[in-house]
C-alpha positions as CSV (number, residue, x, y, z in Angstrom):
1,M,13.3,25.6,-8.4
2,T,12.9,26.2,-12.1
3,P,10.0,23.9,-13.5
4,V,11.2,21.7,-16.4
5,Q,9.8,18.8,-18.4
6,A,11.7,16.0,-20.2
7,S,11.4,16.0,-23.9
8,P,8.7,13.8,-25.2
9,S,11.2,11.7,-27.1
10,R,12.5,10.5,-23.7
11,V,9.0,9.3,-22.4
12,P,9.2,5.8,-23.9
13,L,12.6,5.2,-22.2
14,Y,11.3,6.3,-18.8
15,L,7.9,4.4,-18.7
16,P,9.3,0.9,-18.6
17,L,11.6,1.7,-15.8
18,L,8.8,3.4,-13.8
19,V,6.3,0.5,-14.3
20,A,8.9,-2.0,-13.1
21,F,9.7,0.1,-10.1
22,H,6.0,0.5,-9.2
23,I,5.4,-3.3,-9.5
24,A,8.5,-4.0,-7.2
25,I,7.4,-1.8,-4.6
26,V,3.8,-3.0,-4.6
27,I,5.1,-6.7,-4.4
28,A,7.4,-5.8,-1.5
29,S,4.8,-3.9,0.4
30,N,2.2,-6.7,0.2
31,Y,4.7,-9.0,1.7
32,L,5.8,-6.7,4.4
33,V,2.3,-5.7,5.3
34,Q,1.9,-9.3,6.6
35,L,4.7,-8.8,9.2
36,P,3.4,-6.9,12.1
37,I,5.5,-4.7,14.4
38,T,4.8,-2.7,17.6
39,L,5.9,1.0,17.7
40,L,5.6,2.9,21.0
41,G,2.9,0.4,21.9
42,F,0.9,0.9,18.7
43,H,0.4,-2.0,16.2
44,S,1.6,-1.5,12.6
45,T,3.4,-3.3,9.7
46,W,6.8,-3.2,8.0
47,G,4.8,-2.2,4.8
48,A,4.5,1.3,6.2
49,F,8.0,2.0,5.5
50,S,8.2,0.6,1.8
51,F,5.2,2.0,0.1
52,P,6.0,5.7,0.2
53,F,8.6,5.0,-2.4
54,I,5.8,4.8,-5.0
55,F,4.5,8.2,-4.2
56,L,8.1,9.6,-4.6
57,A,8.3,7.9,-8.0
58,T,4.8,9.1,-9.0
59,D,5.5,12.7,-8.2
60,L,8.7,12.8,-10.0
61,T,6.9,11.2,-13.0
62,V,4.3,13.9,-13.2
63,R,6.8,16.6,-12.7
64,L,9.1,15.3,-15.4
65,I,6.9,13.7,-18.1
66,G,3.4,14.8,-17.2
67,K,0.1,13.7,-15.8
68,G,-0.9,11.5,-18.8
69,P,2.3,9.4,-18.8
70,A,2.1,8.9,-15.1
71,R,-1.4,7.5,-15.4
72,R,-0.1,5.2,-18.1
73,V,2.5,3.8,-15.6
74,I,-0.3,3.1,-13.2
75,A,-2.4,1.4,-16.0
76,Q,0.4,-0.8,-17.0
77,A,1.6,-1.7,-13.4
78,M,-1.6,-2.5,-11.7
79,L,-2.6,-5.9,-13.2
80,P,1.0,-7.4,-13.1
81,A,1.4,-6.2,-9.6
82,L,-1.8,-7.8,-8.6
83,V,-0.8,-11.2,-10.0
84,V,2.9,-11.2,-8.8
85,S,1.8,-9.9,-5.5
86,Y,-0.5,-12.8,-5.0
87,V,2.1,-15.3,-6.1
88,V,4.8,-13.9,-3.9
89,G,2.2,-13.7,-1.0
90,V,1.3,-17.3,-1.2
91,L,4.9,-18.4,-1.6
92,F,6.1,-16.5,1.5
93,H,2.9,-16.3,3.6
94,E,3.5,-15.1,7.1
95,G,7.2,-14.5,6.3
96,R,8.4,-18.1,5.5
97,F,8.7,-19.9,2.3
98,N,6.0,-22.4,1.8
99,G,7.1,-24.3,-1.2
100,M,5.8,-24.2,-4.8
101,D,2.9,-26.6,-4.0
102,A,1.3,-23.8,-2.1
103,L,0.4,-22.1,-5.5
104,F,-1.9,-25.0,-6.2
105,D,-4.2,-24.1,-3.2
106,F,-6.1,-20.9,-3.4
107,N,-5.3,-18.7,-0.5
108,S,-8.3,-16.4,0.0
109,F,-6.5,-14.4,2.7
110,V,-3.4,-13.5,0.3
111,F,-5.6,-12.8,-2.5
112,R,-7.7,-10.4,-0.4
113,I,-4.6,-8.6,0.5
114,A,-3.3,-8.5,-3.2
115,F,-6.8,-7.3,-4.4
116,A,-6.9,-4.6,-1.7
117,S,-3.4,-3.5,-2.7
118,F,-4.7,-3.4,-6.2
119,A,-7.6,-1.1,-5.5
120,A,-5.6,1.0,-2.9
121,Y,-2.8,1.4,-5.4
122,V,-5.0,2.7,-8.2
123,L,-7.2,5.0,-5.9
124,G,-4.2,6.3,-4.0
125,Q,-2.0,7.0,-7.0
126,L,-4.7,8.7,-9.0
127,M,-5.4,10.9,-6.1
128,D,-1.8,11.7,-5.8
129,I,-1.5,12.6,-9.5
130,Q,-4.4,14.8,-9.4
131,V,-3.4,16.7,-6.2
132,F,0.2,17.0,-7.3
133,D,-0.5,18.2,-10.7
134,R,-2.9,21.0,-9.7
135,I,-0.8,22.3,-7.0
136,R,2.4,22.2,-8.9
137,Q,0.8,24.5,-11.5
138,Q,-0.5,26.9,-8.9
139,S,2.5,27.0,-6.5
140,R,6.3,27.8,-7.1
141,A,7.3,26.2,-3.9
142,W,8.7,22.9,-5.1
143,W,7.9,21.1,-1.8
144,L,4.1,21.8,-1.6
145,A,2.9,19.7,-4.2
146,P,4.6,16.5,-3.2
147,A,3.7,17.1,0.6
148,A,-0.1,17.8,-0.2
149,A,-0.1,14.8,-2.6
150,S,1.2,12.6,0.1
151,V,-1.3,13.8,2.6
152,F,-4.3,13.0,0.6
153,G,-3.0,10.2,-1.6
154,Q,-1.7,8.1,1.2
155,A,-4.9,8.8,3.2
156,L,-7.0,7.3,0.5
157,D,-4.6,4.4,-0.1
158,T,-4.4,3.5,3.6
159,V,-8.2,3.6,4.2
160,A,-9.0,1.6,1.1
161,F,-6.3,-0.9,1.6
162,F,-7.0,-1.9,5.2
163,F,-10.7,-1.7,4.9
164,I,-10.8,-4.1,1.9
165,A,-8.1,-6.4,3.2
166,F,-8.8,-6.8,6.9
167,W,-12.5,-5.8,7.7
168,R,-14.0,-9.1,9.0
169,S,-10.8,-10.9,7.9
170,D,-10.2,-14.6,8.7
171,N,-7.1,-13.3,10.4
172,A,-8.4,-12.7,13.9
173,F,-5.6,-10.2,15.0
174,M,-5.9,-8.1,11.8
175,A,-9.7,-8.1,12.0
176,A,-9.6,-6.8,15.5
177,N,-6.9,-4.3,15.1
178,W,-7.0,-3.1,11.4
179,V,-8.3,0.3,12.4
180,E,-5.6,1.0,14.9
181,I,-2.9,-0.6,12.5
182,A,-4.3,1.7,9.5
183,M,-4.1,4.9,11.6
184,V,-0.6,4.1,13.0
185,D,0.3,3.0,9.4
186,Y,-0.9,6.3,7.8
187,V,1.0,8.4,10.5
188,I,4.2,6.4,9.9
189,K,3.9,6.7,6.0
190,L,3.2,10.4,6.2
191,A,6.1,10.9,8.5
192,V,8.3,9.0,6.2
193,S,7.1,10.8,3.3
194,L,7.3,14.4,4.8
195,L,10.5,13.9,6.6
196,L,12.4,11.7,4.0
197,F,10.9,11.5,0.7
198,V,9.8,15.0,0.1
199,P,13.5,16.1,0.7
200,A,14.6,13.2,-1.5
201,Y,12.1,14.4,-4.1
202,G,13.8,17.9,-4.0
203,V,17.3,16.4,-4.3
204,L,16.4,14.0,-7.0
205,L,14.5,16.5,-9.1
206,A,17.4,19.0,-8.8
207,A,19.9,16.2,-9.9
208,I,17.8,15.2,-12.8
209,V,17.4,18.9,-13.9
210,R,21.1,19.3,-13.9
211,N,21.6,16.2,-16.0
212,M,19.0,17.3,-18.4
213,R,20.6,20.7,-18.9
214,Q,24.1,19.1,-19.4
215,G,22.8,16.4,-21.8
216,T,22.3,16.6,-25.5
217,V,18.4,16.5,-25.1
218,P,17.0,19.9,-24.3
219,A,14.5,20.4,-21.6
220,V,11.4,22.4,-22.3
221,A,9.4,24.8,-19.9
222,A,6.5,23.4,-18.1
223,P,3.8,25.2,-16.0
């Protein structure tokens, strides 16, 4: 696949959309991680299926507009995601609507999840960007960079999130099972990423490249 990069003039158009997408996925994942599921006898959460979307978006961002703009997306998304994740988590704690009055009582459990997500998001995404950018410059195989970035980025993200959120948590179930849940969560996220999102990355990148070449704004070569 021929490497391309978007014109710098298009970067301001892409950034707000990417920031909004990142915030939406973080919020959804923070809600879904409160909903446990059992797969083949192992404990996990629904959040394992939603969060890989962020890595797909980040890898496309690095490929198309560069490492610097990708880091700006993270910088602009992390604080709004923390605040809105807490609000949504309180309002819909344990999967049910608790009413607006719930916002007036500080919920330490939900805040801990939101803060853990904040820390894991920043660490995981920065790792993803670094690994992806280095490998994509060294390899012509389009799939290698997103695959390797998913392996390392999601490992760091998963360990950071579950340790910060649930180690000695007030939630007895999560406190007792967070290591198992983290391992299963990582396996699921990695499987979803490698089997679904890496191919989706290839399809989306090819479609974007075709659109750029057919448009009025010329693409420029990138390493």
